[in-house]
N, C-alpha and C positions, 0 to 999 in steps of 0.2 A: 527831703527829707520822710515825710506823711508816707509817700507813697514807699518808700524804703522801710518804713514799720509797717505798710499792711503786707509788703512782699513777705515778709517776715511773717507775719501770724497767716499767709494764706502758703508758704511752702509748710509752717506746723500743722495747718488743718489735711492738707493732701499727703504728708508721710503716713502722720495719723491715721489717717483715710485707706490709702492701700496698705497700711502694715496690718490691718485690722481685717483689711479685703483677704487679706493672701492667708491671716493665721485659720480663720474663723472654719475653713474645710478644715483643717487641719484638727484644729482643737472637736472639731465633730465626726472626724475618724476615732477620734482617742475615747470621743465619751459613747461611741458604741463598741468601740472595742473592749472596754472595762464593763460596759451594762451600765453607766452611770448614763440613767432614762428620766424623763418626766413623762408617766403614765398616766393616764386616762384611767378614772374610779372602778371603772371596770376591771382592772388590771392590778388594781393596789391590796394589798394589803389592809382588814378594818384598822381602821384612825379615827381620831376626832376629825380631822381636816380632810377625809377621803371624798367627800363632794363637794367641797366648793372645785372642786377640778372640773375642768370640760372634759368631754368623752370625744377625744381625737386625736390620732397616732401617736404612737410612742419616739419621742425626738431623746437628741443628747440634751442635759441641762447643766453644760458646765460651761455655756455658750461666754458667762462674763469673763474669762481668761481674754476671750479674744479680740475683749474693750479695756480691761486692766493693763497687758504687758504696752502693745499702746501708746494710752495714754501717761504710764509708769518711765517708761524709754524713751519716746522724745521729749517729754520735759526736760529729762536727764542729759540728753544727749543734749538739747538746748543751750541749757549750761544757765542762762543768767536767771539771778534772785533766786539760785536754790537753796540759799539761809532764809527765806521767807517761804519755798515751794513746800520746802522739806516737810514742814507742820502741816499739809494738806496730802502727802505723798508717803509717810508712816503711817497716820491713822486709813487712809486708804487700803491700805497693803492687810495691817489689820482685821478689816473688815471684809477686804476680798475673800483671804483667809478662812477667816469664821464662817463668810455665806458656803463657799467651797467645802467646807465641812460639812455644813449644814444641806449641801444640795446632795449629800455622798450617804450620810448617818442621818438626815431627819429631826435637827437635833429641837428639843425644848423650849418653849418660848423664853423662858428663865434662861439659857445656856444663851441662846442667843443675842437678849437685851446685855449679858454679860461682856460679852465681846465688843459690844455698840459703845455700852458706859468707858469702856477701854480705850479705844479711839477718842471719841470724845472728851475724855479727860485730858487724853497726850494734845487733842488741837485747844482747849482752852490753855496749856501750862505755858502756850506760843506768846509771843508780846501780841498778837490780835483779840480784840477783846471792842466791848462796845460800849465805852465810856455814858455815852448821854445817848437819847432819844427828844426826836425833833419833832414833836407835833407839827406836820405840814400844816401853814396858812394860817396858825396862832401864832406864832412864832416865840413859842416855848419850849424850853429844853429842860427835861426830865436827866436831873443828874445821877448816873449808874453806876461814879466810882465811886464809892464811900469808904470802902477801904480795899488797899492795893498793895502786897506782897512779890517785890522783885529778889529771887535769887538767880545763881547760878548754878547749874552740874556738867563738872566734865566741861568747862568753860562756854559749856552754853549755856544762853543768857532768858531767863525762863519769868514767870507773871501771873501773879493770879486776883483776879479784880471781883469784888463784892459788891454790887448784884450783879454787875453785868456780867461776867464770867460765866455767873449761873445763869443766867437769863437764855443765855447766848449755849451752853447745853444744855439746854432743856428745849430749845425750839429746835437745835440741830435735831435733835432721838426726836423729835416732832416729826422732822422733814422725812432724817431715814426709811422710819415704818410707814408712812403715808406713801411714798413712791415705792418699797419694799410693798405694801399691800394692792397697791396700784394694777401690779403686773400680771395683770389674769387671762389678756389675748394676745394675739401676735402685732409684737411693736407698739405695743402702746405705750409703754413705760419708758421705752428708747425715745420716740418719738416725741414724748413729751418732757424727759428730758435735756435733749436735744435744741429743741426751742428754748425751756427756761435757759441753758448757757447760752443761747444766741444769744438773748435779753438781756442776758449778766454781760458777755462780750464789748453790746452795745456800748453800756451801762461803763465801763471799764476804761472804754476809748473818749469815751465823755470826761471821767474824772481822770486820767492816765495813768492810772492801773495798770500795769504794764504785770506785774503776776499774776491777778486775775486774767488779765489777755493772753497771755499763754497758756494759762489752764486751758480757759475755756476753749481756746480755739484748739485744743491738740483732745481733748474731753468729745467734742463736737464733732472730728473728722477721727476718733475711732467708734461714735455709735452709728453715724453715720453708713461707714464701713461694715460692723456687724449686722446692720438694719438689711441690707442688701440679703442676707442669710433668715434674718429675722421675722421677714414680714410676709404675710399671707401668703398665701400655707407654708406656714413655717418650715426648716428646714433644719434649725435650733433653736434649741431656748437658752436663754441668759442665765436663769436661776435664782438662786440667792446669791452666789457669786458678783452677778452681775445687779441686782434690785437691793441691795446694801451698801453699793456705794455710791449709786445716782443718786440719792436723797442728801449724803455728804459733802459729795464733789459741787451739786448745785447749791445748798446753805454757807458753803465756808466760801466757795469762792463768788458767793452774793454780798457775803464781808466784806471780803479784801477786795473785793473791786466797786467797792462805795455806793453799791444797789440797798444796802442795810436792810434792814427787818422788812420795810416797804415794799419796794420792788420785789425783794425774794419770796416775801408773801403772793404776793398777784402769780409769779409767776409757777407757784405752785399750790395755790388756791383751792386748785380741782382736787387733786390727787388728796389733802390735810382735810374739807370739808366733806370731803366722800369718807373718810376713815371717821373721822366724828358722828358723825351720822349712821355711819351702821356701829359702832359701839353704843352710840345709844340706843337703837334699835334694841342689840343683847341688852344691857342694862336693861331695859324696860321685860322684857320678853324675860328674862330669866329672873328679875327683882332682885338683885342683886351686883353690888359695885365690886364682885371679888375680882382680882385679873386674872388668875385659875380660872372662873369661868368663865368669862368675856374673851381670854385669849387663844381658850383650847377650843371656840366654837368654830365648826364646819362649816361655812354656811354659802349660799351665796346671793346677799346681799349687795356686793358692790355695786354701783353704777352700769359697768359694765354687762353684768348679768343682766342688770334687768334691762338694758336697751335690746339687748340681745332676745331677751323676753318678746320683745317689742318687735321683733323682724332685721334684726337693724342685724348686718352682716361684720365682718372680722373687720377688713378695710374701714367699713360706714363707722362702725363705733371708734374707730381710731382717728381718723378723718374730724369726725365729731365733735371729740377731746382736743384734737391738736386744736381745731379752729378756735375753740373758747378757752385755750391757753395761750395763742396766739395774741387772739382778740383781748383779752385781760390785761397778757405783760406790754405788748406796745401802747396801751392807754394807760398802764402804772407809770413807763417810760416819760409820756408824752404830756401827759396832765402835772399840774404844779400848782404850790401855794394851798387855799383852804379847799379846791376841788380834789386837788390830788386826797386830803381827810375826809371829805364824802365819798370819795369813790373807798377808801380805806373799808368806810361805814358800809357801804355798795355791796361790794365784792364777796363778803361772807353770806349777807342773808340775799342777793340774788343767786349764789351756791347751793343755799340751803332750796330755798323755791323752787330751784329748777328738778334737784335733783329727790324733791320731796313730789314733785310734780309726774315724773317721770317715775317713784316708787307706785305713787296710784293709779296711774294707768297700766302700770306691770303687771298691778296684782288684779285690774279688771281682766288684762289677756289670761292671765293664767287661771280666772274662774270663769272664764266663758271658753276657755280652752278645755276645763276639766270640766263643763255640764255637755259637752260638745260630747267629750269622750264619755261621761255618762249615761248618753242618752243614746251614741251608736254603742255600746255594750247592751244596752237595755232590751235594743230590736233585734238585737243578734240573737240574745237568748232565746228569742220567743217565733222567731224565726224559722224556715221550713224550708 
């Protein structure tokens, strides 16, 4: 019986992988035909975020279609637990379409936030919620189900739980944007998402959550099939249509699969902490907490930019972040009790320390490079 269950999951994975592998070149040709491309800064019109992009050849930027379609199609064709999975599939559709429009029209951050909130609101209307938070090792449960409203629309059962759904909505929005902002180099966020979903799949098996296991298997297969063409040197870019759905799928599957906030936070810790670190830097620099000033800033403050300054190649950056996510994710699954509570506190501190150390090293490397450039320019000025 157990073997049959794993065969089903493997079949889901393989089908999603093959369909993504088949669709990606087709989507790439469509991107080239209609000039929906990720352009380097030298080819972009003036915009606030122009210089946060890397100087590299133009590639199609609608690759997310080749991840979205296999994930949706394979999950629907499998047919099991659609009443639960539909609460993930509908918001994923909204996020994907919104991201696709963003890739074509370059939407404002307010427009992006609008469709993100719409998708998250639909998700929290589902019976899925966080009723309580268990503090590992302390045997203490914090009740979040203070007020619960249940109702139905067109025979579809819905519910809203306060404070649990509010916390869940904020958490998912954070994960969505952390993953979206982390996708700056070849296959970086794709690999991190695949690792995170694999960890969630293992947790789903542990807690016998077939819904999350189905979604995780299909999602990992879809992402890995796309990564064949997205890894360095990339031939296609996922764009907002991919990056926006990655975080949502990881966060929602984590909640459904029994991972709850603790394990989901661990597998998503690196992009989340990196996003917070960047926002703090922008707030300090601009001396304002205005969302407009912070979100419209185009810069190269993310971890992958700093690693590139230190001489890391794109594959090296990808494998460095994969390694951190994998190690933290495995430890998050294996530790328990008071050790898990300590680990939850240690992880963000370690991440902040790691990013701060790399930031200092990259600033020194930049300063040294500028000094050498100035010296060379001065020598050229007086040479004969």
